[in-house]
C-alpha positions in Angstrom: 15.7 31.9 -32.6 18.8 30.4 -34.1 17.0 30.4 -38.0 16.4 34.3 -37.7 20.1 34.6 -38.7 19.7 33.2 -42.0 17.8 35.1 -44.8 14.2 34.0 -45.6 15.3 32.3 -49.2 17.9 30.1 -47.3 15.7 29.3 -44.6 12.9 28.1 -46.9 15.3 25.8 -48.7 16.8 24.6 -45.2 13.1 23.9 -44.2 12.5 22.0 -47.0 15.5 20.1 -47.0 14.8 19.1 -43.1 11.3 18.2 -44.0 12.5 15.7 -46.5 15.2 14.2 -44.2 12.5 14.0 -41.4 10.0 12.2 -43.9 12.8 9.6 -44.5 13.6 9.1 -41.1 9.9 8.5 -39.9 9.3 6.0 -43.0 12.5 4.0 -41.8 11.1 3.9 -38.5 7.7 2.8 -39.7 9.2 0.1 -41.5 11.0 -1.1 -38.4 7.6 -0.6 -36.7 5.3 -2.9 -39.3 8.3 -5.6 -39.4 7.7 -6.0 -35.4 3.8 -5.7 -35.2 2.6 -7.0 -38.4 2.9 -10.5 -40.6 5.1 -10.6 -43.5 2.2 -10.4 -46.3 2.2 -9.3 -49.7 0.4 -6.4 -48.9 2.7 -5.2 -45.8 6.0 -6.0 -48.3 4.4 -3.9 -51.0 3.5 -1.0 -48.5 7.5 -1.2 -47.2 8.7 -1.2 -50.7 6.9 1.9 -51.4 8.4 3.4 -48.2 11.6 2.6 -49.2 11.3 4.1 -52.8 10.2 7.4 -50.9 12.7 7.5 -48.7 15.4 6.9 -51.5 13.6 9.8 -53.6 13.9 12.2 -50.2 17.7 11.6 -49.9 18.1 12.0 -53.7 16.4 15.3 -53.5 18.3 16.6 -50.6 21.5 15.6 -51.8 20.8 17.3 -54.9 20.1 20.4 -53.2 23.1 20.5 -50.8 25.2 22.9 -53.1 22.4 25.6 -52.8 22.9 25.8 -49.2 25.7 27.6 -47.1 27.0 28.4 -43.5 25.3 26.9 -40.6 22.5 25.8 -42.5 24.8 23.9 -44.8 26.4 21.9 -41.6 23.0 21.2 -40.1 21.7 19.5 -43.3 25.0 17.4 -44.0 24.8 16.5 -40.3 21.1 15.2 -40.8 21.6 14.0 -44.1 24.8 11.6 -43.0 23.0 10.4 -40.2 19.2 9.9 -41.6 21.0 8.2 -44.7 22.6 5.5 -42.4 19.4 5.2 -39.9 17.0 4.6 -43.2 19.4 2.4 -44.8 19.8 0.2 -41.8 16.0 -0.2 -41.7 14.8 -0.3 -45.2 17.4 -3.0 -46.1 17.1 -6.8 -45.8 13.4 -6.6 -44.8 12.6 -10.2 -45.2 15.6 -11.2 -43.0 14.1 -8.7 -40.4 10.9 -10.3 -40.4 12.8 -13.6 -40.0 14.6 -12.3 -36.9 11.5 -10.8 -35.3 9.6 -14.2 -35.7 12.4 -15.8 -33.9 12.4 -13.0 -30.9 15.8 -12.2 -31.9 17.4 -8.4 -32.6 18.6 -7.8 -36.0 22.3 -7.1 -36.2 23.1 -3.7 -35.8 20.0 -2.7 -34.2 21.4 -2.1 -30.6 23.7 0.6 -32.5 21.0 2.8 -33.5 20.2 4.5 -30.2 24.0 5.1 -29.6 24.3 6.6 -33.1 21.0 8.9 -32.7 22.5 10.2 -29.4 25.6 10.9 -31.1 23.8 12.8 -33.7 21.8 14.8 -31.4 25.2 15.5 -29.3 26.8 17.0 -32.4 23.8 19.1 -33.4 23.9 20.4 -29.9 27.5 21.3 -30.3 26.6 23.4 -32.9 25.1 25.8 -30.3 22.3 26.7 -32.5 20.3 29.0 -29.9 23.4 29.9 -28.3 22.7 33.7 -29.3 19.1 33.7 -29.8 16.3 34.9 -27.7 14.5 31.7 -27.7 15.0 27.8 -28.2 13.9 26.1 -31.5 11.1 23.6 -30.9 13.0 21.2 -32.9 16.0 21.4 -30.7 13.9 21.1 -27.7 12.3 17.7 -29.1 15.9 16.4 -29.8 16.6 17.3 -26.2 14.0 15.2 -24.7 14.5 12.3 -27.0 18.1 12.6 -26.2 17.1 12.4 -22.3 15.0 9.2 -23.0 17.7 7.4 -24.9 20.1 8.1 -21.8 17.8 7.3 -19.1 17.2 3.9 -21.1 20.9 3.5 -21.4 21.6 4.2 -17.7 18.8 1.7 -16.9 20.5 -1.2 -18.9 23.7 -0.4 -17.3 22.4 -0.6 -13.9 20.2 -3.8 -13.8 23.0 -5.9 -12.6 22.1 -5.7 -8.9 19.8 -3.9 -6.7 22.3 -1.9 -5.3 23.5 -0.4 -8.9 19.6 0.0 -9.9 19.4 2.3 -6.5 22.4 4.7 -7.3 21.2 4.9 -11.0 17.3 5.7 -10.0 17.8 9.5 -9.3 19.6 10.3 -12.6 16.9 8.1 -14.5 14.2 10.1 -12.8 16.1 13.4 -13.5 16.1 12.6 -17.2 12.5 11.4 -17.5 11.4 14.6 -15.4 13.2 16.7 -17.7 11.9 14.9 -20.9 8.5 14.9 -19.5 8.5 18.6 -19.1 9.8 19.5 -22.5 7.1 17.1 -24.2 4.6 19.1 -22.1 5.1 22.3 -24.0 2.1 24.5 -24.1 -0.2 25.6 -27.0 1.2 29.1 -26.5 4.6 28.5 -26.8 4.1 26.3 -30.1 1.8 29.1 -31.6 4.6 31.7 -31.2 7.3 29.3 -32.6 5.3 28.6 -35.4 4.5 32.4 -36.2 8.3 33.2 -36.0 9.1 30.1 -38.4 6.5 31.1 -41.0 7.1 34.6 -40.8 10.8 33.9 -41.8 10.0 31.8 -44.8 10.1 33.2 -48.4 6.8 32.1 -49.4 3.2 34.1 -50.4 0.5 35.1 -47.7 -1.9 32.0 -48.8 0.9 29.7 -48.1 1.8 31.3 -45.1 -1.6 31.0 -43.8 -2.2 27.5 -44.7 1.4 26.5 -43.0 0.7 28.2 -39.6 -2.6 26.7 -39.2 -1.5 23.1 -40.2 1.9 23.6 -38.2 0.1 24.4 -34.9 -2.0 21.2 -35.2 0.9 19.1 -36.2 3.4 20.1 -33.7 0.7 20.0 -30.8 0.0 16.7 -31.9 3.5 15.4 -32.1 4.3 16.8 -28.8 1.4 15.0 -27.2 2.4 11.9 -28.9 5.7 12.5 -27.5 4.4 12.9 -23.9 2.3 9.6 -24.2 5.8 8.0 -25.0 7.3 9.7 -21.8 4.5 8.6 -19.6 4.3 5.1 -20.6 8.2 4.6 -20.3 8.8 6.3 -17.3 7.3 3.7 -14.8 9.1 0.9 -16.4 12.3 3.0 -16.2 11.7 4.4 -12.5 10.8 0.9 -11.0 13.6 -1.3 -10.1 13.9 -4.7 -11.3 15.0 -6.5 -8.2 13.2 -6.8 -4.8 14.9 -4.8 -2.3 14.7 -7.7 0.2 16.4 -10.8 -1.5 17.2 -9.5 -4.8 14.4 -11.4 -6.8 12.6 -9.9 -9.5 10.3 -7.2 -8.2 6.7 -8.2 -8.8 5.5 -4.5 -9.4 8.0 -4.2 -12.2 6.9 -7.5 -13.7 3.4 -6.1 -13.6 4.6 -2.3 -15.1 6.4 -4.2 -17.9 3.4 -6.2 -18.7 1.3 -3.0 -19.0 4.1 -1.4 -21.0 3.9 -4.3 -23.7 0.2 -4.0 -23.9 0.5 0.0 -24.7 3.8 0.5 -26.5 3.0 -0.5 -29.9 -0.1 1.8 -30.1 2.1 4.7 -28.5 4.8 4.2 -30.9 2.6 4.1 -33.8 0.8 7.3 -32.7 4.1 8.9 -32.4 5.3 7.7 -36.1 2.0 8.9 -37.6 2.0 12.1 -36.0 5.4 13.0 -36.9 4.9 11.6 -40.7 1.8 13.9 -40.7 4.0 16.9 -39.9 6.4 16.4 -42.5 4.1 15.6 -45.0 1.6 18.5 -44.2 4.5 21.1 -44.6 6.1 19.4 -47.9 2.4 19.2 -49.5 2.1 23.1 -48.9 5.7 24.1 -49.4 7.7 21.6 -51.5 6.6 23.2 -54.6 8.6 26.4 -53.7 11.1 27.0 -56.5 14.7 27.0 -55.5 16.2 29.0 -58.3 
């Protein structure tokens, strides 16, 4: 895997930096989710303010450690830092305004750019060709590829809904992307275990921490991919069903039924994904973040 090209000390630093950035990303996602699903109470605002403070801390610590990094690892961290700084700032600022827009069922200015920016970020990561000269693909890169496929399918769907004809033409491409995403999110336990073994064995940590991390990583990554698969399974029927009826181009009643089902389950699916992803980053930092960078 690509990280095996790094020495153990550099990879350990990279892993800590990436975990901090992932914490910031998923906390920002949780802020957005809460603003859409719960009321603007004092308790909710207090939670969100705490999340925003932690986001700032994660970004600050990563930035301070950047001079210690080098080579491909530094390129990766800078790329992630820039995107996640943009992403987390967007969702953690103007919180009262975001609640107001959600109460009016309006989209917050700039939200429509997020998916495009994330796809561009993933594309730039892929252009670094991390696994091009490796014997195995890193699970993080596979995860990114699956998310890219989902976003791309949604983009195709949105562009094709003007007419029944355009929907029909786009459908094979949408199905192909969702199938590819499902295949990745269906990653088996053996592959997860092998990845975790390679990951942990390449870190400059003591045996006790290695054992703790290995056990926790297997659990957390398994749960994250289960949540990712649930996201695909809940989204695919909506993406793969035509909006318009095949005869007179009226709204397809089957699509309306699937949309209703999606709206009933999407909040819990998204929350499970956020919680699983945060659990993974928090567990890693709890075990490893005390590592000395000197």
